[in-house]
ZAVEXZA-987883 format. One line per 4 residues: their letters; for each residue x, y, z of C-alpha. Coordinates in steps of 0.2 Angstrom, whole numbers. Example, Ala and Ser with C-alpha at 12.3 -4.5 7.8 and 13.67 -1.06 7.14 Angstrom:
# ZAVEXZA-987883
as) 62/-22/39 ~ 68/-5/36 $
# end
This chain:
# ZAVEXZA-987883
mher) 371/220/607 ~ 387/217/597 ~ 376/217/581 ~ 371/234/587 $
rilf) 388/241/593 ~ 398/233/577 ~ 384/241/566 ~ 387/259/574 $
yfil) 402/257/568 ~ 401/254/553 ~ 387/270/553 ~ 400/283/560 $
lafs) 416/276/548 ~ 403/280/533 ~ 395/294/539 ~ 418/300/540 $
istv) 420/296/524 ~ 408/302/515 ~ 412/322/526 ~ 432/318/519 $
sfar) 425/315/501 ~ 418/332/499 ~ 433/342/500 ~ 440/343/484 $
tiki) 454/352/474 ~ 446/366/463 ~ 457/373/447 ~ 453/387/440 $
vdyq) 458/382/423 ~ 442/372/425 ~ 432/386/425 ~ 436/389/409 $
vvvn) 449/405/414 ~ 463/407/400 ~ 477/411/404 ~ 494/423/398 $
nssd) 479/432/386 ~ 479/452/392 ~ 466/454/378 ~ 448/464/385 $
svat) 438/451/382 ~ 445/441/391 ~ 449/450/405 ~ 431/453/409 $
knkt) 426/434/407 ~ 440/426/419 ~ 434/441/432 ~ 416/431/430 $
qiql) 421/413/430 ~ 434/418/444 ~ 420/421/455 ~ 412/408/450 $
afnd) 426/397/456 ~ 424/403/473 ~ 406/404/474 ~ 408/385/473 $
akqg) 419/381/485 ~ 411/373/502 ~ 423/370/518 ~ 439/359/514 $
dqie) 442/363/497 ~ 457/370/488 ~ 458/384/476 ~ 470/377/462 $
fpng) 478/395/452 ~ 487/390/439 ~ 506/394/433 ~ 506/411/421 $
tiyy) 496/426/423 ~ 480/428/424 ~ 472/447/419 ~ 454/451/424 $
kgnf) 443/466/422 ~ 426/471/427 ~ 420/483/441 ~ 417/472/454 $
nikl) 431/466/469 ~ 434/446/468 ~ 425/440/484 ~ 425/426/496 $
knks) 412/427/507 ~ 402/417/521 ~ 419/405/520 ~ 429/392/531 $
sinl) 444/380/531 ~ 446/384/514 ~ 467/387/502 ~ 469/397/488 $
ygsg) 488/393/484 ~ 499/394/468 ~ 515/387/461 ~ 525/402/468 $
mnns) 521/420/472 ~ 534/425/453 ~ 522/411/445 ~ 504/413/447 $
ilas) 499/429/445 ~ 482/437/446 ~ 484/453/434 ~ 470/467/435 $
kdps) 465/476/418 ~ 456/491/433 ~ 464/492/447 ~ 449/502/454 $
ysai) 446/488/467 ~ 451/474/477 ~ 461/460/470 ~ 452/447/482 $
qfmn) 442/452/497 ~ 437/439/511 ~ 420/445/520 ~ 417/435/535 $
csyi) 428/421/532 ~ 437/410/545 ~ 455/398/543 ~ 458/403/523 $
vvrd) 476/401/521 ~ 483/409/504 ~ 498/403/499 ~ 511/404/485 $
lqvy) 501/418/472 ~ 504/434/466 ~ 490/451/463 ~ 498/463/453 $
spyt) 488/478/446 ~ 501/482/430 ~ 491/497/425 ~ 492/508/439 $
tdmc) 501/524/436 ~ 509/538/444 ~ 515/532/459 ~ 505/539/473 $
tdcd) 493/552/467 ~ 483/538/456 ~ 475/531/470 ~ 461/523/476 $
stas) 453/517/494 ~ 443/504/487 ~ 457/495/478 ~ 469/483/490 $
gfyi) 478/470/483 ~ 469/458/497 ~ 457/466/508 ~ 449/455/522 $
dgya) 433/462/530 ~ 426/455/545 ~ 415/468/551 ~ 397/462/547 $
npsd) 403/449/559 ~ 417/450/565 ~ 415/434/578 ~ 416/424/559 $
ahni) 431/429/556 ~ 450/425/560 ~ 463/416/556 ~ 466/423/538 $
efrs) 484/417/535 ~ 492/423/520 ~ 509/415/515 ~ 522/418/502 $
vkvn) 511/430/491 ~ 517/445/483 ~ 506/459/482 ~ 513/472/466 $
ntrt) 507/491/462 ~ 489/491/470 ~ 482/507/470 ~ 481/509/491 $
sgiv) 487/497/502 ~ 491/480/497 ~ 485/471/511 ~ 471/478/523 $
fyyi) 464/468/538 ~ 446/474/548 ~ 437/469/562 ~ 446/452/560 $
kqsg) 458/441/572 ~ 473/428/576 ~ 475/431/557 ~ 492/437/548 $
vwns) 506/439/534 ~ 521/429/535 ~ 536/428/521 ~ 526/438/505 $
qivn) 532/455/498 ~ 526/469/496 ~ 531/480/482 ~ 526/498/476 $
ihga) 509/502/486 ~ 502/517/482 ~ 496/517/501 ~ 504/507/515 $
giqi) 510/490/517 ~ 502/481/528 ~ 488/490/538 ~ 477/483/553 $
neac) 464/494/553 ~ 450/494/568 ~ 446/479/582 ~ 459/468/576 $
stmn) 470/457/588 ~ 480/442/589 ~ 490/447/572 ~ 505/441/566 $
ieyn) 513/450/554 ~ 532/442/552 ~ 546/440/539 ~ 540/450/527 $
yvyn) 550/462/514 ~ 539/477/508 ~ 545/490/499 ~ 542/508/491 $
tcdd) 525/513/500 ~ 516/531/497 ~ 511/529/517 ~ 518/520/532 $
niat) 525/500/525 ~ 518/493/542 ~ 502/500/550 ~ 492/496/566 $
vgte) 479/508/567 ~ 464/505/581 ~ 452/521/580 ~ 441/529/596 $
ghpn) 430/515/605 ~ 440/503/592 ~ 458/499/597 ~ 466/484/590 $
ssig) 479/474/601 ~ 489/459/606 ~ 499/463/588 ~ 516/457/584 $
iknn) 525/465/571 ~ 542/456/568 ~ 557/450/559 ~ 548/462/545 $
tlsy) 564/473/532 ~ 556/487/526 ~ 564/502/515 ~ 556/516/507 $
agvs) 540/521/518 ~ 531/541/512 ~ 536/541/494 ~ 535/555/482 $
srsg) 525/570/490 ~ 516/556/503 ~ 525/553/521 ~ 523/535/529 $
sgit) 534/528/540 ~ 543/511/542 ~ 530/504/557 ~ 516/514/563 $
vegs) 507/509/579 ~ 491/521/582 ~ 475/516/595 ~ 485/498/597 $
nfve) 488/491/612 ~ 499/478/620 ~ 510/478/602 ~ 527/471/601 $
vhnn) 540/478/587 ~ 555/465/588 ~ 567/463/578 ~ 564/476/559 $
tidh) 575/484/549 ~ 569/499/541 ~ 577/510/529 ~ 572/528/522 $
sdsa) 555/532/529 ~ 549/547/522 ~ 543/550/541 ~ 551/542/558 $
girv) 557/525/556 ~ 545/519/571 ~ 532/530/574 ~ 520/527/591 $
aseg) 507/540/593 ~ 490/545/593 ~ 485/556/580 ~ 467/564/579 $
twha) 470/562/558 ~ 464/545/558 ~ 453/548/573 ~ 464/536/584 $
ggvn) 463/531/601 ~ 477/529/614 ~ 493/519/618 ~ 498/506/628 $
evdv) 509/493/630 ~ 520/496/615 ~ 537/483/615 ~ 551/490/604 $
kynv) 567/482/605 ~ 579/474/593 ~ 576/485/579 ~ 588/494/566 $
vsys) 582/510/560 ~ 594/520/549 ~ 592/535/536 ~ 576/540/542 $
pkkt) 568/551/542 ~ 573/556/525 ~ 561/573/522 ~ 552/576/539 $
nhps) 561/585/555 ~ 554/568/565 ~ 564/558/577 ~ 570/540/570 $
ilvy) 558/533/584 ~ 546/544/591 ~ 532/543/604 ~ 519/558/603 $
tstn) 504/560/604 ~ 492/575/597 ~ 474/570/605 ~ 464/567/623 $
ydvk) 473/550/623 ~ 488/545/632 ~ 502/536/625 ~ 510/526/639 $
nvhi) 520/511/643 ~ 532/511/629 ~ 548/504/629 ~ 562/507/618 $
tdnq) 577/497/621 ~ 588/488/613 ~ 589/498/595 ~ 599/504/583 $
iwyp) 599/520/574 ~ 610/522/561 ~ 615/540/548 ~ 600/550/556 $
qtsr) 594/563/547 ~ 587/573/559 ~ 593/582/575 ~ 586/570/586 $
gial) 586/553/591 ~ 571/548/598 ~ 557/559/605 ~ 543/558/616 $
ygen) 528/574/620 ~ 512/579/618 ~ 506/593/606 ~ 490/603/602 $
pgng) 477/601/600 ~ 474/589/610 ~ 479/587/631 ~ 484/569/630 $
qvhd) 501/565/640 ~ 514/551/636 ~ 520/545/652 ~ 528/529/658 $
cqvi) 537/526/648 ~ 556/519/645 ~ 573/522/634 ~ 587/515/638 $
gnpi) 601/505/630 ~ 599/514/611 ~ 614/517/604 ~ 613/531/587 $
ydyl) 630/530/578 ~ 628/549/570 ~ 644/547/557 ~ 637/559/546 $
rriq) 634/572/561 ~ 617/575/562 ~ 612/572/581 ~ 610/588/592 $
vavf) 600/579/606 ~ 600/559/607 ~ 585/559/617 ~ 570/574/617 $
vgqr) 559/573/630 ~ 545/588/628 ~ 529/595/635 ~ 515/585/641 $
tynl) 524/571/647 ~ 528/565/664 ~ 538/548/670 ~ 550/543/660 $
tiyn) 565/533/663 ~ 581/536/650 ~ 598/534/650 ~ 614/525/641 $
npvy) 606/529/625 ~ 624/535/618 ~ 630/543/602 ~ 646/539/592 $
q) 652/553/578 $
# end
Protein backbone atom coordinates (compact mmCIF):
# COMPACT_ATOMS: atom_id res chain seq x y z
CA UNK A 1 0.00 0.00 0.00
CA UNK A 2 2.83 2.35 0.94
CA UNK A 3 4.69 1.63 -2.30
CA UNK A 4 1.55 2.19 -4.33
CA UNK A 5 1.05 5.60 -2.71
CA UNK A 6 4.65 6.59 -3.47
CA UNK A 7 4.20 5.51 -7.09
CA UNK A 8 1.02 7.62 -7.35
CA UNK A 9 2.80 10.75 -6.07
CA UNK A 10 5.73 10.11 -8.40
CA UNK A 11 3.41 9.93 -11.41
CA UNK A 12 1.58 13.08 -10.29
CA UNK A 13 4.89 14.95 -9.88
CA UNK A 14 6.13 13.80 -13.28
CA UNK A 15 2.91 14.96 -14.91
CA UNK A 16 3.18 18.39 -13.25
CA UNK A 17 6.79 18.84 -14.37
CA UNK A 18 5.97 17.83 -17.93
CA UNK A 19 3.04 20.25 -18.02
CA UNK A 20 5.14 23.18 -16.81
CA UNK A 21 7.90 22.38 -19.29
CA UNK A 22 5.55 23.11 -22.21
CA UNK A 23 5.52 26.85 -21.37
CA UNK A 24 8.00 28.62 -23.65
CA UNK A 25 9.26 32.05 -24.56
CA UNK A 26 8.69 32.51 -28.28
CA UNK A 27 11.06 35.15 -29.61
CA UNK A 28 9.78 36.88 -32.71
CA UNK A 29 13.31 37.31 -34.03
CA UNK A 30 13.73 33.51 -34.03
CA UNK A 31 11.12 33.43 -36.81
CA UNK A 32 13.38 35.32 -39.23
CA UNK A 33 11.66 38.62 -38.49
CA UNK A 34 13.94 41.53 -39.41
CA UNK A 35 14.10 44.63 -37.22
CA UNK A 36 14.62 48.24 -38.40
CA UNK A 37 14.27 47.50 -42.12
CA UNK A 38 11.35 49.19 -43.86
CA UNK A 39 11.72 47.71 -47.37
CA UNK A 40 8.55 46.25 -48.84
CA UNK A 41 10.04 42.80 -49.30
CA UNK A 42 11.17 42.59 -45.67
CA UNK A 43 7.88 44.02 -44.37
CA UNK A 44 5.85 41.48 -46.36
CA UNK A 45 7.90 38.59 -45.02
CA UNK A 46 7.80 39.97 -41.48
CA UNK A 47 4.02 39.87 -41.38
CA UNK A 48 3.91 36.24 -42.52
CA UNK A 49 6.56 35.22 -40.00
CA UNK A 50 4.85 36.99 -37.10
CA UNK A 51 1.68 35.11 -37.95
CA UNK A 52 3.61 31.82 -37.89
CA UNK A 53 4.90 32.65 -34.40
CA UNK A 54 1.36 33.40 -33.24
CA UNK A 55 0.12 30.13 -34.74
CA UNK A 56 2.80 28.20 -32.84
CA UNK A 57 1.93 29.74 -29.45
CA UNK A 58 0.36 27.40 -26.93
CA UNK A 59 -1.18 27.84 -23.50
CA UNK A 60 1.29 29.35 -21.06
CA UNK A 61 3.69 30.66 -23.72
CA UNK A 62 5.14 34.16 -23.86
CA UNK A 63 5.71 35.96 -27.16
CA UNK A 64 8.63 38.36 -26.97
CA UNK A 65 9.01 41.34 -29.31
CA UNK A 66 12.53 42.77 -29.63
CA UNK A 67 13.79 46.26 -29.09
CA UNK A 68 13.41 48.23 -32.35
CA UNK A 69 10.85 48.70 -35.11
CA UNK A 70 9.36 45.80 -37.04
CA UNK A 71 7.79 46.95 -40.32
CA UNK A 72 5.11 44.70 -41.74
CA UNK A 73 2.89 44.66 -44.80
CA UNK A 74 0.16 42.44 -46.26
CA UNK A 75 -3.57 42.26 -46.87
CA UNK A 76 -4.53 40.36 -43.71
CA UNK A 77 -4.76 40.97 -39.98
CA UNK A 78 -2.20 39.35 -37.72
CA UNK A 79 -4.42 37.08 -35.63
CA UNK A 80 -4.22 35.33 -32.32
CA UNK A 81 -7.16 32.95 -32.59
CA UNK A 82 -8.68 30.49 -30.10
CA UNK A 83 -5.74 30.87 -27.74
CA UNK A 84 -5.57 31.05 -23.94
CA UNK A 85 -3.04 32.10 -21.30
CA UNK A 86 -0.48 33.80 -23.54
CA UNK A 87 1.55 36.94 -22.85
CA UNK A 88 2.74 39.29 -25.59
CA UNK A 89 5.39 41.73 -24.47
CA UNK A 90 8.10 44.07 -25.66
CA UNK A 91 10.82 46.11 -23.98
CA UNK A 92 8.71 49.26 -23.58
CA UNK A 93 5.96 51.09 -25.43
CA UNK A 94 8.49 53.39 -27.07
CA UNK A 95 11.10 50.70 -27.68
CA UNK A 96 9.29 47.72 -29.24
CA UNK A 97 7.25 48.96 -32.20
CA UNK A 98 5.10 47.21 -34.79
CA UNK A 99 4.86 49.62 -37.74
CA UNK A 100 2.35 48.92 -40.48
CA UNK A 101 3.15 49.77 -44.11
CA UNK A 102 -0.42 48.84 -45.06
CA UNK A 103 -2.68 50.61 -42.55
CA UNK A 104 -5.91 49.14 -43.98
CA UNK A 105 -5.73 46.22 -41.52
CA UNK A 106 -5.69 45.92 -37.74
CA UNK A 107 -2.23 45.50 -36.26
CA UNK A 108 -3.30 42.52 -34.14
CA UNK A 109 -6.71 40.87 -33.97
CA UNK A 110 -7.64 38.62 -31.06
CA UNK A 111 -10.44 36.17 -31.84
CA UNK A 112 -12.10 34.06 -29.11
CA UNK A 113 -9.12 34.35 -26.80
CA UNK A 114 -8.88 34.34 -23.00
CA UNK A 115 -6.31 35.23 -20.37
CA UNK A 116 -4.14 37.27 -22.74
CA UNK A 117 -1.82 40.03 -21.50
CA UNK A 118 -0.25 42.54 -23.91
CA UNK A 119 2.31 44.90 -22.41
CA UNK A 120 5.21 47.22 -23.23
CA UNK A 121 4.48 47.26 -26.95
CA UNK A 122 3.53 49.89 -29.55
CA UNK A 123 1.55 49.57 -32.77
CA UNK A 124 2.02 52.39 -35.25
CA UNK A 125 0.83 53.21 -38.76
CA UNK A 126 3.33 55.76 -40.05
CA UNK A 127 1.86 55.71 -43.56
CA UNK A 128 -1.64 56.80 -42.56
CA UNK A 129 -2.25 60.37 -43.70
CA UNK A 130 -5.02 63.00 -43.83
CA UNK A 131 -6.26 62.94 -40.26
CA UNK A 132 -9.94 61.98 -39.98
CA UNK A 133 -10.50 61.56 -43.74
CA UNK A 134 -8.12 58.67 -44.40
CA UNK A 135 -10.26 56.30 -42.35
CA UNK A 136 -10.93 52.57 -42.66
CA UNK A 137 -13.37 50.66 -40.44
CA UNK A 138 -11.23 47.50 -40.46
CA UNK A 139 -7.96 49.04 -39.30
CA UNK A 140 -7.82 49.28 -35.50
CA UNK A 141 -4.61 49.06 -33.54
CA UNK A 142 -5.89 46.12 -31.48
CA UNK A 143 -9.23 44.49 -32.29
CA UNK A 144 -10.57 42.05 -29.68
CA UNK A 145 -13.44 39.99 -31.08
CA UNK A 146 -15.49 37.45 -29.15
CA UNK A 147 -18.60 37.40 -31.31
CA UNK A 148 -18.23 33.82 -32.57
CA UNK A 149 -17.93 32.35 -29.07
CA UNK A 150 -18.43 34.92 -26.27
CA UNK A 151 -17.98 32.34 -23.49
CA UNK A 152 -14.34 31.90 -24.56
CA UNK A 153 -13.58 35.61 -24.96
CA UNK A 154 -12.54 37.13 -21.66
CA UNK A 155 -9.68 38.40 -19.51
CA UNK A 156 -7.80 40.31 -22.21
CA UNK A 157 -5.49 42.92 -20.66
CA UNK A 158 -3.53 45.74 -22.24
CA UNK A 159 -0.95 47.29 -19.94
CA UNK A 160 1.54 50.01 -20.85
CA UNK A 161 0.89 49.77 -24.59
CA UNK A 162 0.84 52.56 -27.13
CA UNK A 163 -1.36 52.87 -30.22
CA UNK A 164 -0.32 55.62 -32.61
CA UNK A 165 -1.95 56.88 -35.81
CA UNK A 166 -4.31 54.01 -36.65
CA UNK A 167 -6.82 54.36 -39.45
CA UNK A 168 -9.84 53.70 -37.26
CA UNK A 169 -10.17 53.13 -33.48
CA UNK A 170 -7.13 52.52 -31.32
CA UNK A 171 -8.42 49.56 -29.26
CA UNK A 172 -11.80 47.93 -29.89
CA UNK A 173 -13.57 45.34 -27.70
CA UNK A 174 -16.50 43.40 -29.16
CA UNK A 175 -18.43 40.75 -27.19
CA UNK A 176 -15.71 40.64 -24.52
CA UNK A 177 -15.88 40.43 -20.73
CA UNK A 178 -13.56 40.91 -17.75
CA UNK A 179 -10.96 42.85 -19.73
CA UNK A 180 -9.46 46.31 -19.97
CA UNK A 181 -6.74 48.84 -20.70
CA UNK A 182 -4.40 50.29 -18.08
CA UNK A 183 -1.54 52.83 -18.13
CA UNK A 184 -1.51 53.10 -21.91
CA UNK A 185 -1.24 55.85 -24.53
CA UNK A 186 -3.68 56.10 -27.43
CA UNK A 187 -2.78 59.01 -29.70
CA UNK A 188 -3.53 60.41 -33.18
CA UNK A 189 -6.41 58.05 -33.88
CA UNK A 190 -8.70 58.30 -36.91
CA UNK A 191 -11.68 56.84 -35.02
CA UNK A 192 -12.35 56.50 -31.28
CA UNK A 193 -9.42 56.06 -28.93
CA UNK A 194 -10.79 53.13 -26.91
CA UNK A 195 -14.15 51.68 -27.92
CA UNK A 196 -16.20 49.11 -26.02
CA UNK A 197 -18.70 47.80 -28.54
CA UNK A 198 -21.76 45.68 -27.95
CA UNK A 199 -22.35 42.94 -25.35
CA UNK A 200 -19.22 43.67 -23.29
CA UNK A 201 -19.22 43.39 -19.50
CA UNK A 202 -16.95 43.95 -16.51
CA UNK A 203 -14.52 46.19 -18.35
CA UNK A 204 -11.99 48.60 -16.83
CA UNK A 205 -10.36 51.51 -18.63
CA UNK A 206 -8.01 53.19 -16.15
CA UNK A 207 -5.00 55.52 -16.00
CA UNK A 208 -4.69 55.99 -19.75
CA UNK A 209 -3.71 59.00 -21.83
CA UNK A 210 -5.88 59.46 -24.93
CA UNK A 211 -5.11 62.37 -27.24
CA UNK A 212 -6.17 63.68 -30.64
CA UNK A 213 -8.94 61.35 -31.81
CA UNK A 214 -11.35 61.94 -34.66
CA UNK A 215 -14.25 60.46 -32.68
CA UNK A 216 -14.64 59.96 -28.92
CA UNK A 217 -11.58 59.56 -26.72
CA UNK A 218 -13.33 56.69 -24.89
CA UNK A 219 -16.73 55.21 -25.73
CA UNK A 220 -18.91 52.40 -24.42
CA UNK A 221 -21.64 51.79 -26.98
CA UNK A 222 -24.13 48.95 -26.61
CA UNK A 223 -26.83 48.29 -29.18
CA UNK A 224 -30.48 47.28 -29.02
CA UNK A 225 -30.65 43.96 -27.21
CA UNK A 226 -26.87 43.85 -26.73
CA UNK A 227 -26.00 46.38 -24.01
CA UNK A 228 -22.67 46.81 -22.32
CA UNK A 229 -22.67 46.50 -18.53
CA UNK A 230 -20.41 47.01 -15.51
CA UNK A 231 -17.96 49.39 -17.15
CA UNK A 232 -15.39 51.42 -15.22
CA UNK A 233 -13.81 54.47 -16.88
CA UNK A 234 -11.54 56.01 -14.27
CA UNK A 235 -8.50 58.21 -13.79
CA UNK A 236 -7.89 58.82 -17.49
CA UNK A 237 -6.45 61.97 -19.08
CA UNK A 238 -8.38 62.77 -22.26
CA UNK A 239 -7.69 65.58 -24.72
CA UNK A 240 -8.90 66.75 -28.11
CA UNK A 241 -11.74 64.45 -29.14
CA UNK A 242 -13.47 65.17 -32.44
CA UNK A 243 -10.58 66.86 -34.19
CA UNK A 244 -10.76 68.12 -37.76
CA UNK A 245 -14.27 68.02 -39.25
CA UNK A 246 -15.48 65.13 -37.08
CA UNK A 247 -17.34 65.27 -33.77
CA UNK A 248 -16.48 63.47 -30.56
CA UNK A 249 -16.72 63.58 -26.78
CA UNK A 250 -14.13 62.88 -24.15
CA UNK A 251 -16.30 60.06 -22.81
CA UNK A 252 -19.46 58.68 -24.42
CA UNK A 253 -21.84 56.25 -22.72
CA UNK A 254 -24.56 54.81 -24.95
CA UNK A 255 -26.63 51.66 -24.66
CA UNK A 256 -24.80 50.75 -21.45
CA UNK A 257 -25.78 49.95 -17.87
CA UNK A 258 -23.95 50.21 -14.55
CA UNK A 259 -21.15 52.49 -15.68
CA UNK A 260 -18.77 54.41 -13.44
CA UNK A 261 -17.13 57.52 -14.91
CA UNK A 262 -14.84 58.71 -12.14
CA UNK A 263 -11.83 60.99 -11.71
CA UNK A 264 -11.17 61.67 -15.38
CA UNK A 265 -9.60 64.87 -16.70
CA UNK A 266 -11.12 65.94 -20.01
CA UNK A 267 -10.27 68.95 -22.14
CA UNK A 268 -10.92 70.36 -25.61
CA UNK A 269 -13.63 67.94 -26.74
CA UNK A 270 -15.42 68.96 -29.90
CA UNK A 271 -18.74 67.80 -28.43
CA UNK A 272 -19.72 67.45 -24.75
CA UNK A 273 -16.88 66.47 -22.49
CA UNK A 274 -19.07 63.68 -21.07
CA UNK A 275 -22.08 62.45 -23.04
CA UNK A 276 -24.61 59.91 -21.70
CA UNK A 277 -27.14 59.13 -24.39
CA UNK A 278 -29.33 56.82 -26.42
CA UNK A 279 -28.86 57.72 -30.07
CA UNK A 280 -30.34 56.27 -33.24
CA UNK A 281 -27.10 56.70 -35.16
CA UNK A 282 -25.56 53.75 -33.30
CA UNK A 283 -28.84 51.83 -32.86
CA UNK A 284 -28.15 52.21 -29.16
CA UNK A 285 -30.49 50.89 -26.49
CA UNK A 286 -31.33 52.60 -23.23
CA UNK A 287 -29.02 53.68 -20.43
CA UNK A 288 -29.43 52.80 -16.76
CA UNK A 289 -27.28 53.52 -13.71
CA UNK A 290 -24.39 55.74 -14.71
CA UNK A 291 -22.33 57.39 -11.99
CA UNK A 292 -20.44 60.49 -13.16
CA UNK A 293 -18.28 61.71 -10.31
CA UNK A 294 -15.10 63.67 -9.55
CA UNK A 295 -14.35 64.48 -13.18
CA UNK A 296 -12.83 67.75 -14.41
CA UNK A 297 -14.10 68.96 -17.79
CA UNK A 298 -12.53 72.04 -19.37
CA UNK A 299 -12.71 73.91 -22.68
CA UNK A 300 -15.46 71.58 -23.89
CA UNK A 301 -17.24 71.57 -26.25
CA UNK A 302 -15.04 73.37 -28.76
CA UNK A 303 -17.40 73.58 -31.76
CA UNK A 304 -20.86 72.10 -31.19
CA UNK A 305 -23.59 73.74 -29.15
CA UNK A 306 -23.63 70.93 -26.60
CA UNK A 307 -23.08 71.57 -22.88
CA UNK A 308 -19.99 70.36 -21.05
CA UNK A 309 -21.94 67.36 -19.67
CA UNK A 310 -24.91 66.07 -21.66
CA UNK A 311 -27.63 63.52 -20.84
CA UNK A 312 -30.22 62.89 -23.54
CA UNK A 313 -32.17 60.45 -25.67
CA UNK A 314 -33.26 60.68 -29.28
CA UNK A 315 -34.63 57.12 -29.48
CA UNK A 316 -37.60 55.29 -27.97
CA UNK A 317 -35.37 54.14 -25.10
CA UNK A 318 -35.08 55.88 -21.73
CA UNK A 319 -31.93 57.24 -20.14
CA UNK A 320 -32.37 56.89 -16.40
CA UNK A 321 -30.60 56.86 -13.05
CA UNK A 322 -27.70 59.03 -14.14
CA UNK A 323 -25.95 60.55 -11.12
CA UNK A 324 -23.81 63.62 -11.88
CA UNK A 325 -22.13 64.66 -8.65
CA UNK A 326 -19.02 66.49 -7.51
CA UNK A 327 -17.61 67.23 -10.96
CA UNK A 328 -15.89 70.47 -11.97
CA UNK A 329 -16.48 72.37 -15.21
CA UNK A 330 -13.84 74.91 -16.21
CA UNK A 331 -14.00 77.47 -19.03
CA UNK A 332 -17.20 76.17 -20.69
CA UNK A 333 -17.50 77.22 -24.31
CA UNK A 334 -21.30 77.36 -24.62
CA UNK A 335 -24.25 78.78 -22.68
CA UNK A 336 -25.13 75.57 -20.76
CA UNK A 337 -22.96 73.77 -18.28
CA UNK A 338 -25.05 70.59 -17.95
CA UNK A 339 -28.15 69.61 -19.93
CA UNK A 340 -30.78 66.85 -19.70
CA UNK A 341 -33.51 66.34 -22.31
CA UNK A 342 -35.22 64.11 -24.84
CA UNK A 343 -35.51 65.02 -28.50
CA UNK A 344 -37.02 63.80 -31.73
CA UNK A 345 -37.40 61.47 -33.51
CA UNK A 346 -37.84 59.10 -30.54
CA UNK A 347 -40.17 59.33 -27.56
CA UNK A 348 -37.75 58.08 -24.87
CA UNK A 349 -37.41 60.02 -21.64
CA UNK A 350 -34.69 61.15 -19.25
CA UNK A 351 -35.69 60.48 -15.67
CA UNK A 352 -34.65 59.68 -12.10
CA UNK A 353 -31.37 61.56 -12.43
CA UNK A 354 -29.36 63.65 -10.00
CA UNK A 355 -27.23 66.72 -10.69
CA UNK A 356 -25.67 67.79 -7.40
CA UNK A 357 -22.56 69.70 -6.37
CA UNK A 358 -21.01 70.49 -9.75
CA UNK A 359 -19.32 73.94 -9.67
CA UNK A 360 -18.86 75.75 -12.99
CA UNK A 361 -15.89 78.11 -13.28
CA UNK A 362 -17.11 80.39 -16.05
CA UNK A 363 -14.35 82.96 -16.21
CA UNK A 364 -15.00 83.40 -19.93
CA UNK A 365 -18.60 84.42 -19.06
CA UNK A 366 -20.36 82.09 -21.49
CA UNK A 367 -22.85 80.37 -19.17
CA UNK A 368 -26.49 81.47 -19.21
CA UNK A 369 -27.98 78.36 -17.57
CA UNK A 370 -25.97 76.17 -15.21
CA UNK A 371 -28.26 73.15 -15.63
CA UNK A 372 -30.69 73.11 -18.55
CA UNK A 373 -33.71 70.80 -18.36
CA UNK A 374 -35.60 70.24 -21.60
CA UNK A 375 -38.58 68.22 -22.76
CA UNK A 376 -39.36 64.59 -21.92
CA UNK A 377 -37.75 64.65 -18.48
CA UNK A 378 -39.13 63.85 -15.02
CA UNK A 379 -38.13 63.09 -11.45
CA UNK A 380 -34.85 65.00 -11.52
CA UNK A 381 -32.97 66.18 -8.43
CA UNK A 382 -30.88 69.28 -9.12
CA UNK A 383 -29.18 71.57 -6.62
CA UNK A 384 -25.90 73.18 -5.57
CA UNK A 385 -24.40 73.71 -9.02
CA UNK A 386 -22.90 77.20 -8.62
CA UNK A 387 -21.47 79.32 -11.39
CA UNK A 388 -18.36 81.38 -10.63
CA UNK A 389 -17.58 84.26 -12.96
